[in-house]
C-alpha positions in Angstrom: 133.4 124.3 74.0 136.8 124.4 72.5 138.5 127.6 71.4 139.4 128.2 67.8 143.1 127.6 68.2 142.5 123.9 69.2 140.8 123.3 65.9 143.6 125.0 64.0 146.5 123.4 65.8 147.0 120.3 63.5 146.9 122.2 60.2 149.2 124.9 61.5 151.6 122.3 62.9 151.8 120.4 59.6 152.2 123.6 57.6 155.1 124.6 59.9 156.8 121.2 60.1 156.7 120.3 56.5 158.4 123.5 55.4 161.9 123.8 54.0 164.7 122.9 56.4 168.4 122.2 56.1 169.1 118.4 55.9 171.5 117.2 58.6 174.7 115.8 57.0 177.5 113.8 58.6 180.0 116.1 60.3 183.7 116.2 59.3 185.0 116.2 62.8 183.8 114.9 66.2 181.2 117.3 67.6 180.2 117.3 71.3 176.5 118.0 72.0 175.5 119.0 75.6 172.0 118.4 76.9 171.0 120.0 80.2 168.1 118.8 82.3 166.8 118.9 85.8 165.1 115.5 85.9 165.6 113.1 88.8 165.0 109.4 89.5 164.0 107.1 86.8 163.5 110.0 84.3 167.1 111.1 84.8 168.3 107.5 84.4 166.2 107.1 81.2 167.7 110.2 79.7 171.2 108.9 80.4 170.2 105.6 78.8 169.1 107.4 75.7 172.4 109.3 75.7 174.4 106.1 75.9 172.2 104.5 73.2 172.7 107.5 70.8 176.5 107.4 71.3 176.5 103.7 70.6 174.6 103.9 67.2 175.2 107.3 65.7 177.7 107.5 62.8 178.0 111.2 62.4 180.9 111.8 64.8 178.7 113.2 67.5 179.2 112.7 71.2 176.1 113.4 73.3 176.7 114.5 76.9 173.7 114.6 79.3 174.2 116.8 82.4 172.0 117.5 85.4 171.8 121.2 86.2 169.9 123.2 88.8 168.9 126.8 88.1 169.1 126.1 84.3 167.4 129.3 83.2 169.7 131.5 85.3 172.8 129.7 83.9 171.5 130.1 80.3 170.9 133.8 80.8 174.2 134.6 82.3 176.4 132.4 80.1 177.7 133.3 76.6 176.5 131.3 73.7 179.8 129.5 73.6 179.3 128.2 77.1 175.6 127.3 76.8 174.4 123.7 76.2 172.9 122.7 72.8 169.7 121.1 74.0 167.6 121.6 77.1 164.7 119.7 78.6 161.9 122.1 79.3 158.2 122.1 80.5 155.2 124.2 79.2 155.6 126.7 82.0 159.1 127.5 80.9 158.1 128.6 77.4 157.3 132.3 78.0 160.5 133.2 79.9 162.6 131.2 77.4 161.0 133.1 74.5 161.5 136.5 76.1 165.1 135.7 76.9 165.7 134.8 73.2 166.8 131.3 74.1 164.5 129.2 72.0 165.3 129.1 68.3 161.8 128.0 67.1 160.5 125.8 64.4 162.6 127.2 61.5 165.7 125.2 62.7 163.9 121.9 63.3 165.4 118.9 61.6 163.9 117.8 58.3 163.3 114.2 59.4 161.2 115.4 62.4 159.2 117.7 60.1 158.5 115.0 57.6 157.1 112.7 60.3 155.1 115.4 62.1 151.8 113.8 61.0 152.5 110.9 63.4 152.7 113.1 66.4 149.6 113.0 68.7 147.8 116.4 68.6 147.9 116.9 72.4 151.7 116.4 72.3 152.1 118.9 69.5 149.9 121.5 71.3 152.0 121.4 74.5 154.8 123.4 73.0 153.1 125.3 70.2 152.8 129.1 70.8 151.3 131.5 68.3 151.7 128.8 65.6 155.4 128.3 66.4 156.5 124.9 67.6 159.2 125.5 70.2 160.0 122.1 71.6 159.8 118.4 70.7 157.5 116.7 73.2 159.2 113.5 74.6 156.2 111.8 76.3 152.7 112.3 77.5 150.8 111.7 80.8 147.3 112.4 82.1 145.2 111.9 85.2 142.9 108.9 85.2 140.6 107.0 87.6 141.9 103.8 89.2 139.3 101.6 90.8 138.7 98.3 92.6 136.6 96.4 90.0 135.4 93.8 92.5 134.2 96.4 95.0 132.5 98.9 92.6 130.9 96.2 90.5 129.0 95.0 93.6 127.7 98.5 93.9 126.4 98.5 90.3 129.0 101.1 89.2 130.3 100.9 85.6 133.2 103.3 85.2 133.0 103.0 81.4 129.6 104.8 81.3 129.4 106.4 84.8 128.0 109.9 85.2 128.6 112.4 88.0 125.4 111.1 89.8 126.6 107.5 89.4 130.0 108.5 90.9 128.3 110.3 93.9 126.0 107.3 94.6 128.8 104.8 94.3 131.3 106.6 96.5 128.8 107.2 99.2 127.6 103.5 99.0 131.2 102.4 99.4 131.8 104.6 102.4 131.7 102.9 105.8 133.2 105.0 108.6 133.1 102.1 111.0 135.3 99.9 108.8 137.5 102.9 107.8 136.4 102.7 104.1 135.9 105.8 101.8 134.6 105.8 98.3 137.0 108.2 96.6 140.6 109.4 97.2 142.1 112.4 95.5 145.8 113.5 95.9 146.5 117.0 97.3 147.8 118.3 94.0 146.8 121.3 91.9 147.1 119.1 88.8 144.5 116.7 90.1 141.9 119.4 90.5 142.7 120.9 87.1 142.2 117.5 85.6 138.9 117.1 87.3 137.8 120.5 86.0 138.8 119.5 82.5 136.9 116.2 82.7 133.9 118.2 83.8 133.8 120.2 80.6 135.2 123.5 81.9 136.9 125.6 79.2 140.0 126.0 81.5 141.4 128.8 79.3 139.9 131.0 76.7 141.3 132.2 73.4 143.1 135.1 75.1 144.9 132.8 77.4 143.0 133.7 80.6 141.7 131.0 82.9 138.0 130.5 82.5 137.3 127.5 84.7 134.9 129.7 86.8 132.4 129.0 84.1 129.1 127.0 84.6 130.9 123.7 84.0 133.7 124.5 86.4 131.2 125.6 89.1 129.3 122.3 88.6 132.5 120.3 89.1 133.2 122.1 92.4 129.6 121.5 93.5 129.8 117.7 92.7 133.0 117.2 94.6 131.9 119.4 97.4 129.0 117.0 97.9 131.3 113.9 97.7 134.2 115.2 99.9 132.1 117.4 102.2 129.7 114.5 102.6 132.5 112.2 103.8 132.3 110.0 100.7 135.7 111.2 99.4 139.0 112.3 101.0 142.0 114.3 99.9 145.3 112.5 100.8 148.6 114.2 101.4 151.1 111.9 99.8 151.1 109.3 97.0 152.3 106.7 99.5 149.3 107.4 101.8 146.8 107.1 98.9 148.3 103.9 97.5 148.4 102.3 100.9 144.8 102.9 101.5 143.7 102.0 98.0 145.8 98.8 97.8 144.3 97.6 101.2 140.7 98.4 100.2 140.3 101.4 102.3 139.5 103.4 99.2 137.3 102.1 96.3 138.7 104.6 93.7 141.5 107.1 93.4 142.4 109.9 91.0 146.0 109.6 90.0 148.5 110.2 87.2 149.0 107.6 84.5 152.7 107.8 85.4 152.0 106.0 88.6 150.2 103.0 86.9 153.1 100.6 87.5 153.5 101.6 91.2 149.8 101.3 91.8 149.7 97.8 90.1 152.5 96.6 92.3 150.9 98.0 95.5 147.6 96.2 94.7 149.4 92.9 94.1 151.2 93.2 97.4 148.0 94.3 99.1 144.5 92.8 98.6 145.3 91.8 95.0 141.9 92.8 93.7 141.0 93.3 90.1 142.4 96.7 89.2 141.0 98.8 86.3 141.4 102.3 85.0 139.2 104.8 83.1 139.1 108.4 82.1 138.0 110.7 84.8 134.2 111.0 85.1 132.4 113.8 83.3 128.7 114.9 83.5 127.4 112.1 81.3 130.3 109.7 80.9 134.1 109.7 80.6 135.3 113.3 80.4 138.0 115.1 78.5 141.6 114.4 79.4 144.3 116.9 80.4 147.8 116.1 79.1 151.3 117.1 80.1 154.9 116.0 79.6 158.5 117.3 79.1 159.9 118.7 75.9 163.3 118.9 74.2 164.3 122.3 72.7 167.3 123.6 70.7 169.4 126.4 72.2 172.6 125.8 70.1 174.0 128.7 68.1 174.1 128.6 64.3 176.8 126.4 62.8 178.2 123.0 63.5 176.8 122.9 67.0 173.2 123.5 65.7 173.7 120.9 63.0 174.8 118.3 65.5 172.0 119.1 67.9 169.5 118.7 65.1 170.9 115.2 64.6 170.3 114.4 68.2 166.8 115.8 68.2 166.0 113.7 65.1 167.1 110.6 66.9 165.0 111.4 70.0 161.9 111.3 67.7 162.7 107.8 66.3 160.5 104.9 67.3 163.5 103.3 69.1 164.2 106.3 71.3 160.5 106.9 72.0 160.0 103.3 73.0 163.0 103.3 75.3 161.9 106.5 77.0 158.3 105.3 77.4 159.3 101.9 78.9 161.7 103.4 81.4 159.5 106.4 82.5 155.9 105.3 81.9 155.3 108.4 79.8 153.3 107.5 76.7 155.0 107.8 73.3 154.0 111.0 71.4 153.8 109.1 68.1 150.4 107.7 67.2 151.9 104.7 65.3 153.7 103.5 68.5 150.4 103.8 70.6 148.6 101.7 68.0 151.4 99.1 67.8 151.5 98.8 71.6 147.7 98.5 71.8 147.9 95.6 69.3 150.6 93.8 71.3 149.9 94.3 75.0 148.3 91.6 77.2 147.7 94.0 80.1 144.1 95.2 80.4 145.3 98.4 82.2 147.8 99.3 79.5 145.3 98.6 76.8 142.7 100.8 78.3 145.2 103.6 78.8 146.2 103.4 75.1 142.6 103.3 74.1 141.9 106.4 76.2 144.8 108.1 74.4 143.7 107.2 70.9 140.1 108.2 71.7 141.1 111.6 72.9 143.3 112.2 69.8 140.6 111.0 67.4 137.6 112.7 69.0 139.4 115.9 70.0 138.5 115.4 73.7 141.9 116.5 74.9 143.3 119.6 76.5 147.0 120.6 76.7 148.5 121.6 80.0 148.0 125.4 80.5 151.4 127.1 80.6 150.8 129.3 83.6 149.4 126.7 86.0 152.7 126.0 87.8 153.0 129.7 88.8 153.2 129.6 92.6 150.0 131.8 93.0 147.9 129.6 90.7 149.2 126.3 92.1 148.6 127.4 95.6 145.1 128.6 94.8 144.1 125.4 93.2 145.4 123.3 96.1 143.7 125.5 98.6 140.5 125.2 96.6 140.7 121.5 96.5 141.2 121.3 100.2 138.3 123.7 100.9 135.9 121.4 99.0 135.3 119.5 102.3 133.9 122.6 104.0 131.1 125.1 104.0 132.7 127.4 101.3 130.6 128.1 98.3 131.7 126.0 95.3 131.1 128.9 93.0 133.1 131.2 95.2 136.0 128.8 95.3 136.3 128.5 91.5 136.0 132.2 91.1 138.9 132.8 93.6 141.0 130.1 92.0 140.6 131.5 88.4 141.3 135.0 89.6 144.6 133.8 91.3 145.7 131.9 88.2 145.0 134.8 86.0 147.6 136.9 87.9 150.2 134.7 86.3 148.8 135.6 82.9 148.1 139.3 83.4 151.3 140.2 85.2 154.2 140.4 82.7 156.7 137.6 83.1 160.2 138.9 83.6 163.0 137.2 81.8 164.6 135.9 85.0 164.2 132.7 87.1 
């Protein structure tokens, strides 16, 4: 059952974002805008590409400089406003400390163009950075955990991922398991986020209206019980690294894996180079069919002081929400666009069955309200460690109910203990 705030998020967002705001006008002199981030790999390269593209097309006399920084929060807190950047890439877990430090300006300084097009933003994207009705960052992209499966293999077992229930999953994974041939039905990465996504798909509330973790409810306990039977029974395994999981899956040592949508391209390439079987994806299994989806992704927030710097930073933020920028970021990182119109357009144009199904999963979640936004405190070290330990313990004799109770209690420490405004 959803909490009241989820039903209220879209009306609140639209009310906020369609309010009065200062229109960004061309600047009289050249204005440098500095964007700090801690991204690496293809995400860092994609951000640099966006910076280059902005500088090539903008006509407002703005020069965007994108800089990698470590210890961003510490640097922001110890620097004067004159020496801070104008924009910062953040994640949901950063929100509370940034708010307490007075670093985030909030929705009242958002650009008019972004506010006017807010209705095109997917609800799970908007929810990621909305706190107490205040939109604190512009989401750049979305990702979720899904099931990747060997269609040839599971079809022979009579398994249909589009309609599968927990019992279907249990039967199929155990039927696929053959210790002599080194084959296992299901692979799960050793990540806290994977378990939280499985709990979400199973119908657990995850968090309550007061912000406390509630996945030790009946649904959460049932999820732990189901996967205790699968993993503890030898029909599933938890793999340590993505490379290990992909190697086993692509060479038909695993029939199905749970993985992030961000790894779709890597998994497709691995399968082609391996056994080259028919690869398909689906939302994670719930009690009576595909379950709810848990969404995450980075955001862009304004930290510039009032005046020309803020005005220039607003212009950059406006451009980052354009279809052109969203498309470039998505193509280079595999994050899904946060704009519904782009999801629809891509679904109409794609020839890839995997991409089409992922886009359909996204639109279905948005339309039917079967989404959950990433809880802000999950990456707290105590919570993350408890979730990982709980996942690994599902192959043993521990009580599933006891495991989810311990995990929820550990995660709630991050909520109940006041967050200090320091890194």
